[in-house]
N, C-alpha and C positions, 0 to 999 in steps of 0.2 A: 207161807210165802206168797207173794203175788205171782200167780201162775201165768205162764205164757200160753195162750190159747192158739195152738198152731196145728196144722195137719201133720199127723205123725208120719215120719219117714222110716222106711225099713221095717215096718211092723205089719206087713201084709198077712203073714201066717198067724200072728197073734189076733189080729182083727177078724180073720176068718173063723177062729175058734170061738169068738164072742158074738157071732151072728145068731139070730134067733127068729124063728118063724111063728112063735106063739103057741105051738102045739104042746110042748113039754116043759113043765116047770124045771128050773135049774138054779143052783147057787154056784157061781164061778168066782174065783179069786184071782185078781191080777196082782202079781207079786214082783217087786224089784227094788233095787237100791234107791236111795234118795237121788232125784234128778234123772231117773231112768225113763221118765215120760209117762208115768201112770195116769196123770191128770189129762194129758193130751190123748191118750188111748181112750179113756172114759168119755172125753168130749166127742171123739169120732164115733164111738158106739152110740152115744146119745143122738148124734145127728142122723146116723143110719136108721136107728129105731124110729125116730120121729118121721123120717121120710117114708117109712113103711106104714105109718099111721098109728103107732103105739103111743100111749101116754107114758111119759118118762118122769119118774119121781127122782129128784137128785137131792142128796144130803152130803154135807161135808163134816167129817168127824172133828176137824180143827176149829169149827165154828163155836162160838161161846154158848155154853149151856150151864144149868145149875150143877154144882158138884155132886149132888145126890142122884143125878139122872144117869145112872150107869148104863142103861139100855140105849141112851140117845133118843128116848121117846119124844122129847120136846122137838128135836130136830126133824124127826120123821113125821110127826104130827103137823108141824108147820109146812113141811114140803108137800104133804097131801092136801092141806088146806089151800096151798098156792095153786093147785090144779083142780080145785073144787068144781069149777064150771065145766071142765072137760069130763070129770068123773060122774057128774050127775047129782041132782038134789036128793036122791035116795040115801045118801050117806049121812044125812044130818044126825040121825039117831045114833048111828055107830060112832061118829066123830065125837058127839057129846059124851058118850059112855067112856071113850078113851080119855077125853079131856078132864073128866071128873076124877079119874084115877091117876092121872099124870101129875102127881104132887109128891112132896117129900114124904107125906104120910103113906102114899101108895107104895113106897119102897121100904116101909118100916118093918115088914115081916115077910117070911116066905109066902104066906097065904095071899097077902096083898100084891106081892110081885107076880104071883101066879094069876091073880085076877086081872092085873094090868096086861099081861101077855095074852091072856084069853080074850080080852077086849080088842086087842090089836088083831088077833086071829079072826075074830068076828068081822072086824072092819075090812080086812083083806079078802075075806070070803064074800062079803057084800060087793066089793069092787069086782071080784072075779065073776060074779053073776052077770055083769054087763060085758066085760072084756078083760083079758089079761093085761097087766101093765109090767113095766120094767122099773126096778129100783136100783139106782146106781149110788154107791156109797164110797166117796173118796176119803182117804185117811181113816178107814174103818177101825184101825187098831187103836185110834185115840178115844174111841168109845170104850167105856170100861168093860162091858160085856156085849160085844157086837153080835155074837152068835144068837143070843136070845131073840132080839127083835127081827133080825134079818131072816132067820129061818122060819119065822111065822109067815112071812110073805112068800117064801118058797113053798111051804107046805100048803098054802092056800091056792097054789097054781100059778104063781108069777115067776118072772125072770129077775134074778138078783145078781148084780156084779159088785164086788167089793174090792177096793184097792188097799194094799197094806205093804209094809216093808218086807224085804227078803228075810227068810228064816222061818222056823217052825212056829205054828200058832194053832189054837183051837179052831179058828175060822178056816184055816187051810185044811185041817183034818176033816171038817164037816163038809167041805166043798165037793161038788160033783166033779169039778175040774179045776186045777191050778195052772194058770198061764204065767210062765216066767218071762219077765222082760230082761233079757240078757243084753249086754252092751252091743251096740250096732256094729256090724262089720265095717271095715274101712270104706268100701264103695258107698255104703249108705250114709256114713258120716260126711264124706265128700259131697254127696247130694244135698244133705241137710245144710251144710255150710254155704253151698251155692244158693240155696233157697233163702237163707237168712241174709246173705249178702246182696242178692239180686243181680250180681255181676260176677264174673270170674274172680276167684280168690288167689292172691299171691301165695306161692307155696310155703313161704316162711310162716304165715299165719297158722295153718294147721299144725306145723311142726312145733311151734311155740306152745300152742294149746295142748297138744298131746303130751309134751314134756311137763307142762304145769299141772294138767288135770290128772295125768297118770291113768289109774283104773277107772276114773270117771269120764274119760274122753269119749267113750262110746255111749254115754247117757245123754239122750237128746235134751232132756230138761236142763241138765247142767250146761250143755253147749248153748242152748237158747238164752238162758239167763246170763251166762258169762259174756256172750257176744253183745247182748243188750247193755251190760255194764260197761264193756270196753267202748261201745259207741257213745254212751253217756259221758264217759271220761274224756272223750275226744281222741282216743287212741286209734281209731279206725279212720283211714283216709283213702280216697280213690286216686290212684296214680296210673295214667295211661290205660284206663279202663279196667284196672284190677283193684280189688279191695286189699289194702295193705295195713300192716300193724306199725304204728309209730313206736320208736324205741323198743325194738324186739329184745334188747338186752335187759330191759326192766322187767321185774316179775309180774306175772298175771295172777290176780287174786280172785277167789270165789266172791260173788256178790254177797252183801250182808243178808239178803233175803234167802240165800240157799239153805235148804234144810240142815245141812251139816253145820253151817255157821250159826243157825238158830240154836241147834243143840249145844254148840260150843258156848254161846252166850248164856244158856241155861245153867251151865256148869260154873259160871262166874270166874273169878280170878284164879281159883285153884285149877280149873280146867284149862284156862289159857296158859298157865305156867307149865302144866304137864305137856301140852302140845308144843310150847316153845322149846322145852328141853328135848322132847322126842324128835324134833325137827333139826336139832343142832348136831354138830360133829361129835359132841360129847355123848349125846344120847341119854336115854332115861330107862331105867329098869324099875320094876315094881319094888325091888329091894331098896331103891334110892329114895322112896317116899319119906322115911324117917329123917334122912339127911336133908331133904327139901323142906320138910316141916320145921326142922331146927333152924334153917337159914331164914325162913320167911315169917316164922311165928304162927303159922296156921296149924290147925289140928291135923294130925295124920289121917284121921277118919275122913276129913273133908277131901283130901287128895285121893283116898281110897275110893270113896263114893264117886268122885269125878272120873277116876280112871275106869271104873265099872261102867258108868254111864256113857263115856266116850267110846269104849270098846263096843258096847251094845249098839250104839248109834252108828257105828261104822266110821267114826272119825279116826280112831286109832286101831291098830292091830296089836294083839298080844302074842308074841312069839313063845315057843316052848321054853326058851331060855329065860323068860321073864322080861325081855326087852319090849318096850312100847315103841311102836313104829308109826309115824305119820303116813297115812295112805295117800296123801295128795299134797304135792308141793304148793299148790295154789291156796292151801289152808294154813300155810306157815304163819306163826305168830311171832312178832318181834319180841326178843327176850327182855329188852330194857336193861334194868340193873340186876336181873335174876342171876346171871353167872357171877357177877361181883359178890352178891350176897352169899351165894353158895361157897365161893372160893374163900371169902373172909371167914365164914362159919367153920369151914374145914380147917383152915389155918389156925383159928383160935382153939380148935380141939387138938392141935398138934399133928394133924393128918397131912402128910406130904407125899401121898402116893400119886399114881397116874391120873386118877379122877380129879384130884386137886389141881394138878398141872393142866389138865384139859380145861377146867373152868377158868383158871387164870388166863390161859390163852384165849378162850372164847370171850372173856370179859374185855380184853383189849385195853383201850385207853380209858374205859370207865373206872378202872382202878387207878388210884394215885400211884406214881412210880415208887417202887420199893426194891432197891438193889438186891436185897437178900433173897428175893424170889427167883433170881437168876439160877441159883443152885437147884431149886425145886424143878424148874423147867429143864435144866440140863440133865439132871440125874434120871429123869423119867423118860428120856427119849433114847431108843435104841440107836437111832441116827440123830445126833444132836441137831435140832432146828430143821429137820427135814420138812416139817409141815410149815406152811407160810404163817399160820396163826401163832404157832409156837415161836417162830423166828421174830415175828412182829412183837410179841409180848416180851421176849428176851431183850430185844433192843429197847423197847419202851421203858422197861424197868431198870436197865443198866446204862442206856445212852452211850454204849460202847461203839466206837467208830468201826471196828472190825466186824461187829455184829450187824451194824447198819449196812456195811458193804455186802455181807452175805444175804441180808434181807433184800436189798435192792436186786441182787442177782436172781434170787428166787422169784421175786415179783415180776421181773422182766421175763423170766423163763415161763412163768404161769400166765403171762399176758394180763396181769391184774393192775391196770393203770389207775384204777380208782383208789386202791390202797396205796399205791406208789405216790400218788398225789398227796395223800395224807402224810406220808413219811417226809416228802419234800417240804410241805408246809410246816411240819413240826421240827424240821432241822435247819431252818433258814439261818439261825444263829451259828450254825456250824458249816456254812456253805464252803464248798471246795469244788475241785474239778469233777469229782465223782458225783456230787449232788447236782452240779450243773448239767451233767450228761443225763441224769435221771429226770431232771426238770424238763429238759428238751424233749426227751422221749414222751413224757406225759403230755406236753404241749402238742406235739405232732400227732400223737395217737388220739387225743381227746378233742382236739380243735380249740383248746383254750390257751391263750397267750401266756408266755413265761412271766414270772414275777420280775419286777424292776430290780429286785435284789441281785439278779444275775447279770445286770447290765455291765458291759465291758468284757464279757466272756465270749469266746468264739461260738459257743452254743446259742447264746442270746442273739448274736448277729445273724446266725444262720436261720433261726426261728423268725426273726423279724423279716428277713427276705422271703421266707416260706409263706408267712401270712400275708405278705404284700403280693403274692402270686408270681414272684420272680423265679426264673429257672435255677434249679439247684444242681451243682455238678457232683460227680462221684467223689472226686478228691476232697471236696469240702465235707461231705458226709463222713468219709473215712477219718479225716483230721479231727472232726468234732466228737465222734462216737467211738472210735478205736484208735486213739493217738498212737503213732509209731507203727501202725499196720500198713503194709503195702498191698494195695488191691487195685488191679487194672483189668477191666473187662468191658468189652464193647457192648454186650447185652445189658450189663448193669448200668452203663452210661445211658442207654436208651430208657431203662426203667426210671432213672433219676430224672431225665428230661421230661418224662411223662408223669412225674410225681407219684410213681408207684413205689413207695419206700418200703412196703412190707417185704417184697422180694429182696430189696437191697439189704435191709437189716438182717434178714435170714442168712444171706451170704456172708455178711460182715461179722455178725455175732454168733453164728453157728447154733449149736444146741442150747445155748444160753438165752435164746430168743424164741418167742412164739407170737405170731400174729394173734391179737385178741379176737374174741368171738363177736364183738360188737364195737360200734364206734365208726367215725367217718373213714379213717384209714383202712379199717378192716373191710368195710363195705366196698371201697374202691379196689382193694386188693382182690376181692372175690370177683368183681366185674372183670378185671384184667386177666386173672387166672383162668376163669371159666370161658372167657372169650378166646383165649389161646387154646383151650381144650375143646371138648365136645358138649359140655353141659351148658348150652346157651340159655336154657330156661332159668338156671341158677344165676347166670350172669345178668340177665334182664331183671330178675328179682332183686339182686344186689343193687342194680342201677336205680330201681324204684325206692329201695331203702335209703340210698344216698340222697335222692330227691327230697325225702322227708326229714333229713337231718340238717338242722340249721347250722350245725358246727362245721359242715363240710366246706372245704375251701373252693372258691369259684372255679379255679382252673381244673381241679380234679373232676368237679361236677360237669364242666363243659366237655372234657375228654370222655367221661362216662356216657354222656348223651350221644356223642359222635359214634362210639362203639355200639351203643344200643340201637341207634338208627341203622347202622350197617347190618347188625344181626337181624333186626326186624325186616329190613329190605330183602335179605337173602331168604328169610322165612316166608316171604310173600305177604307180610302184614303191612300193607302200604299206608294205611291210616296211622298206625303206630309209628312207622318209620318217619312219616312226615311230622308227627308231633314231637319226636325226639330230635329231629335234625336241627343243628345249629351251625352257623357259619364259622369258618376258621380252619387252621391246619390240624390234621390228624395227629394224635400223640405218636411219638417216635416208636413206641412199643408195637404199633401196628405193623411195622416192618420186620419185627422179630419172627422167628419160626413159630407158626401156629398151624393147627390142623386145617384151618381155612386156607392159608397160604399153600399148604401142601397140596390140597385139592386143586386150587387155581393153577399151580405150577405144572401139573400133569395134564391139564386140559388140552393145550395146543398139540403136544407130541407124545403123550403117554401111551404105553401099550395097553393091551386088554387087561393084563394082570394089575397094572398100576391103576387103571381107571376103575376096575372092579373094587379095589381097595378104597379108592376115592369115593365110590358110590356108597360103600358102607359107612365111611366117615360122614358123608353128607346126610345119610339117613340118621346117624347117631345125633348129629347136630339138630336135625329137624328142619333143615333149610330146603324148602320146596323148590325154590328157583335154582339152587345149587344142584339139587338132584336132577332137575331137568337139563342143566348144562352138561352134567356127566353122562346122562342118557344119550344126548346128542353126540357127544364125543365117542361113546361106545358104538353108536350107529354107523360111524365111519368105517368100523371094522366088521359091520354086519352082525354085531353082538348086542346082547341085551342083558341087564342085571339078572342074576339067578334069583329065583323065587325064594323068599325068606320063610323060615318056619314060623307059622302063626301060633306061637305058644307063649304068649305073654300072660295068660291067665288073669287079665285085668290087673296087671301090676300098677301100683301107684308110681308117681314120678320119683318119690323117695326110694322106693324099692328098686327101681331101675338103677338109680345112682349107687345104692349099696352093692348090687350085683357087680356093677362096673368096678367098684373099689375092691371087692373081694377078688376079682380077676387080676387086679394089680398087686395082690398080696398084702393088702393093708390089714392091720389089726383092728379089733373093735374100737379101741381108743382112737386110732387114727381116723377111722370112718366117722365116729361121733364128732370129732373136731371138724372134719371136712363137710359134713352135712348139717352141722349145727343142731344136733340133738344129744341126748344123754346116752351113755353106754348101755343103760338098761333098755332104752328105746331101740337101739341097734339090735340088742339080743332078742327082743320080741319080734322084730321084723325078720331076723334070721330064722327064728323058729318057724314062722309062717312060710318063709321061702323054702326051707328044707322040705316042708310038707308038700308044697306045690311042685317042687322039683323031684320029689320022691327019693330024696337022699338024706344022709345023716352027717355029712362032712362038708367043710368049706370047699375042698377040692371037688367033691361031687357037685356042689352048687355051681362052682366056677366052670366046670366042663359040661354042665347041662345046657340045654337049649333055652332055658328060661331067660327071658329078657330079649329074645329075638335074634341074638347073634353069639358067636363063639369067638373067644380071643385066647392067645397064649396065656398060660397061667404062670405068674411069678413063682419062683422057687421059695 
């Protein structure tokens, strides 16, 4: 791959182990996963050795060489010739001797191979008579027999550093020291991202990267190449001095040049199909290979070899149950027609089990509608149509209105408006009030206007006024989305007037509704929700996301800017506040109960207890000017804020948020939804937080001083 040459971050200990003073020969192996930064570490070693005055010979095992050259003799010889002037003219004879033996005939017998290695030994001994050198071999494992050539340099008195993938190897066994490149810790990753960005990074960007890259997130090479790829795609943009990710709901993929993608390409279609299945909800087991081969017409042996190669390369993990698991979401391959082929093959064999039902569901509308498949889907679900994909497939194959109603309910509950839009589009010929409501929900959440097919409905009229930027009343929303419901609430009226319909829908539709993770309405909802609470960093992040979304309606964007300007002002960020500021009236929700308003209300005549609590709120918000106001109010009583415990242990912004939600009694699922990461990511952070807090339970974490403050714990 095209390597990024960058200063390695967070590798101080590893670099210290690779420093050399020229006195003692050594063979050291740098070992790590693909993308862990082996090339960057070797580059820094080269720079440091060159600064000390050592001649450095570099070779790359991935470079082109004759197939018969198992020792990499051609590469090594060319590298030495490239530094001929620095090494001295006395090498001519030794170089000629090696050159004459470095041929296909030179590998034809054990004796000839011995002569070749002996000639190399003489060459390195001649070099050592002048001064010791350093030999750096990147991708040394790609040389057929790297130990043979590299150890001749070590035995002659030189310093050899070889980089290879993680795992046992003969080279590692022969090394004087093996330096493992483990994933970087979170603070080092944050530093690297800031270096790559050149400006502060919006908190959503590292969260999305961590969720997409998974176990590769701490690998600097992977981060560097992925960030470069995102920049090339135009998905990185600067908003208010922060580097932000456009369309954070869209997947992040590994660049085509990443070593794992290169390995996947080497495996061809068989490898891509295995990864596609392993990444799907249906999954893939080693025992499924004959089934897959029967569906595609490929040889089972081709899939077996591809599976072995992908597991060996670290693309897939093989569990003890035989299940193949994709290690990285950013490496997901689109299945195309694969699920349809497998489903049709299984049906042709008369197999109607859960696996068949899973592939029918995953195939979706790539399969032509077949009403008889409804029985297969129903019979194999313990809770009929509990999964959205099964509900969608059941409706697709039956076109039953009752099943469509259940599907719409599930999609709204899941916040999946992309698939709901497909259902609306495919059901236009069956338009009714239920479908009009679904179409209006899609329009408002996605920022895309309703189809003219719904003209004349109350939902169409409301959406037309919505997109025109007109004020929407609560009674109109209730009449359109929950006909017959009576709902009157002053706060909800304010939310409607401020165009914050996420909260209104939550109150109106109850547990059958969920604000989606992405989209213009979701971003504006987060701005308002976090403005009302204490996580203003997340509120400002959501405001930046809204700025980059071309679908966001102008009125909501204007209100978002007003709130962002106020938050930046209280935080003492004058330049950002001025950039955000727009003329106009504040949204009505600004007058609703918020943590900010609670603090402001107690400033004129609050007692010491109330002001102390207000001080903690101001600190949680991170509002420096508000903190100063509270301190002045406390000074009237001759009081000052109590010293807080400095026990944050360098917690990230996300970890502070997780601790706060734990103290509110939230489940892992609720936390994942609130902070926009996966449940698995939440679990990883909790493991680290338990270790930092010295506890083993959620209650212990909540009652610890970690995070800088204590709060009552929900039951």
